[in-house]
N, C-alpha and C positions, 0 to 999 in steps of 0.2 A: 494496676498497680503504681504509677506514676515512675517505672522504668523501665528500660528496655532489658530482657531477657538476655544474658550472654551465659551460655552453658559452659560451667566449668566441674571436670569432675573431684569431686573430694572424696576421699574414704578416710572416716578418722580410724584411729587406733582402738582395738579391744572390740571390734564391730560395734561401736556406738552408731553408727549410721549404716542402712542396708540398701545406700540407695546413693548417687550422686547429687550434688547440690548444685541448684540454681542459684545463681545470684540475683537476689529481689530482697525488697524489703519486707514482702508478705510470703509467708510460706506456707501450704496445709501440710500439717504434722499427723502424722498418723501414728497411734498408740496400739498394738495388738493384745489379744486376749490372753487367756492362762496359759496358754500351749504354745506361746510365742510366734515367730513369725512362719508363713507359709512360703515355699521358695518362688511362688508369684509374686506374693508381696516383699519379698525379699530383693529383687531384682526387676522381671521385665515390666510391671505396670510403672514404676516409677520413670525408667527410661521412655515408654509411651507417653508418660502425660508431660513429662519434661519436652517432649518433641512438638506438643502441643499447645505450650506456651503456660503450662500449669505445675509451679514449683513446689512439687510436691517430695516431702520428706517422710522417710519410715525409719521411726526408733526403735528399737529392741531392748525393752526393758529385761529381757530373759525368759525364760521358762519356769524360773524357780523363784519364791518369795512372796511376800504378804505383798500388801498394796503399796504399804509404803517403803518397804525395801525397793519395790519394782521403780515406784517414783522418784526414790532418791538416785537411780541408776538414767532415769530419765532427763533429771535435772542435769546432773552430770554432763549427758551428752548434749542438750541444750545449751550448755554453756560452752563446747566445743564451738559450738556454730557461733557463737556472738565472737568468738573469737576470729573467726575468716567473713563476719559478716554484723559489725557492731550495732547496725541498724536494724536488726532482724525483729520481726513481730510474727507471730505464728497464731494460724486459725487450727484450733487441736480439734482431733476428730478420733474419738474412742473407739475401740468395737470390743464388746465383751466386758470382760474384766480391765480392759482399757479405759476403758469409761469410767470405772471408778479412781484409776490411776492418775487420769486427768483432773478429775474433780479433786483429790488430795492435794496432787501438787499445785493447782492453785489456790486451793485453801491455805496451803500450811507451807507450797515450796519456794526457797531461794536460790536463785542461780548466779554464778560467779561472772560478774558482766566487767566490761574492759573499764568503766568508771568505779566499779564497786560492786558490791552484793547488791543484788533485786528482788523483790518478791517476783515471782514467775507472773502472778495473774499482772503486772505493770507490760509485760511482752505479750498476752494473749489478745486476740482480737474477739473471738468469739470461741464457744465450745460446742461440738455435735458430738452424739454418742450413737451408736446401733448394737440392737441386741444388748444392750449391757444390764446388768441384774442390780439396780440403782434401790431395791427393794429386797435382795435376795433371791434365792432358790431353794426350794426344799431338796432339788438334787444333790446339793454340795454335802452334806450331811451324810446322805446316801452313798456318796463316790468315796470319801475317807473312811468310811464302814466297811466298805467291802471291794473296793478297787486300790489298793496300796500303792501302786506306782501314779495314780493320778497327780498332776502337777502338784508340788507343796503350794499351801497357800488357796488353796481352793475352797477348803473349808470356810474363809473368810466371807465366802459368798453366801453363806448360810442368810437364812432369813433374819435369825438370831443376831449374827455378828453384824451384818451388813446394817441394823439399826444403827451402830455407831456415827454412820456417815450423815445420818438422817435425825442425830439427837445433839442439841443445840449446848446439852450439859457434858457432852464427850469430847477429848482432845482430838480424838480423828473427825469431828463434824466437819462436814463438808458441802456447805449449801451452795446453791447458784449464786454467781456473784453479782451483785446490784449491778445494773447496766451495761453487763456484757452478754448479748445475742447468746440465747442457750436453746440447742436442738436436739431432737433426738427422732431416730427412726425405731419402730418396734416390729417384730417379726413374730409370724405365726405358722404354724401348719396345721392343717385339720385332719389328716389322715397318715399313719406310719408310713405308708408307702412313698411320701413325700421327703423323710426322714434322709440327710444325707450321709450317715454313717450309723455302724450299730450302734453307737451310744445314744445318738440320739432320738434313734428309734427305740431304744428300750426307757429313753428318758422321757420321750413323749408320753407313753404309757404311764408312766410311772408318777409323771407332774399332774396329768388329767385326773389319774385316781385318786390322787392325794388331796388335790383341790376340791374335785366334786366330794368328797367324803368331808372336807370342810365346810362345805356351801360355797365356795367360791369359784369364780370364771374359771375353767379349766383349760382356757386358750392358752398354747405354749408354742416354743419352736424347737420343743427336744431337748432344750437346755434351762431357759428361762420362762417364767412365766410372762406372756405378752404384757399383762396387766402391770408386772414390775419394772416396764422398760422405760415408762417415759418419764423425760427431763426435762424441762422447760418445755419449748413450744413442740409438739409432738407435729413433725411432717409428714409423716406418712405411717401407714401398717404394710407391711411388705410381706406376700406369701412366699416366703422361701425358709429353709430348717437353718437352724444358729449357724451352723457351719461354712454354708454356703455365702459368707458375706466377706469371707477372706480368702475365696478359691477363685479363679479365672471364671470356671464354668459355673452352672446353675441359676443364671439369670436370664430373664427374658432381653435384658440389656446387659451388654459384656460390663465389667465391673470399673474399667477403666472410663468409660463413657458416663456410669454413675458418678463416679470420683468429678469428673471434669464438668458434670451439669450441677454438681454440689458446690464446686469452686465457683462457678458462674453465678449462684444463687448468693453466695456469701459477699462476692464482690460487686455484684450488679444487680442484687436483687430478683435475678428472673426464678421464675417457678422451676425449684428441684425435680430433676427425672426420677419418676417411679418404675420399679422393677413391673 
């Protein structure tokens, strides 16, 4: 990174950041899924990674809103980072819906920088996603129909609506940025016993049935068809349930070890550690 890390604790107003900031030119910036941050992602993992020299920032776009609305919150939060570190560059890592938030932000986002407004993509060095519904999930429309307390905005993750992000004629089109390294991790389970919560258990069965009936690959992680999660270079297919990716447990390696290994891959080119 070319700089010696000196840890400085910084908390931004309105829960803009959920972790202390390490002074460095490059950061690993994490965007959560539709239900926001877990307690583990909000605090412990950031502190652990900072002690290991990984400048890990966790952003909190909230638990409510469309991809664009969450993206605008993230852009304001990133602008706050630039006030503290005007040289900041970011390796974006989006989990689940966070992957679409990252894509929209890169394609359409503008941040207020010290020298004037800048396109976010000029501050981003790479994009990585995990368990993201890049081509949607049939579970989204089912959730909104039968589960009224589902996080507002999840209907946008349906297969029909997510097409906008992959359609060059639509204003929300969010392609891979030319010349920017882009990676993804896909997740899957093969039996309901491996689901991490009741929703994933039910979702696993519903998606399997839906895609089998349509003659499509039924493999999924309980929330998103595995086939729909690839964007850019697929670094690995991880045998874990969807929600395990933002919890401390559920891995054959600890999540902070995975994130540290992925950071090493991004910055040094070493092979990422798989579950």
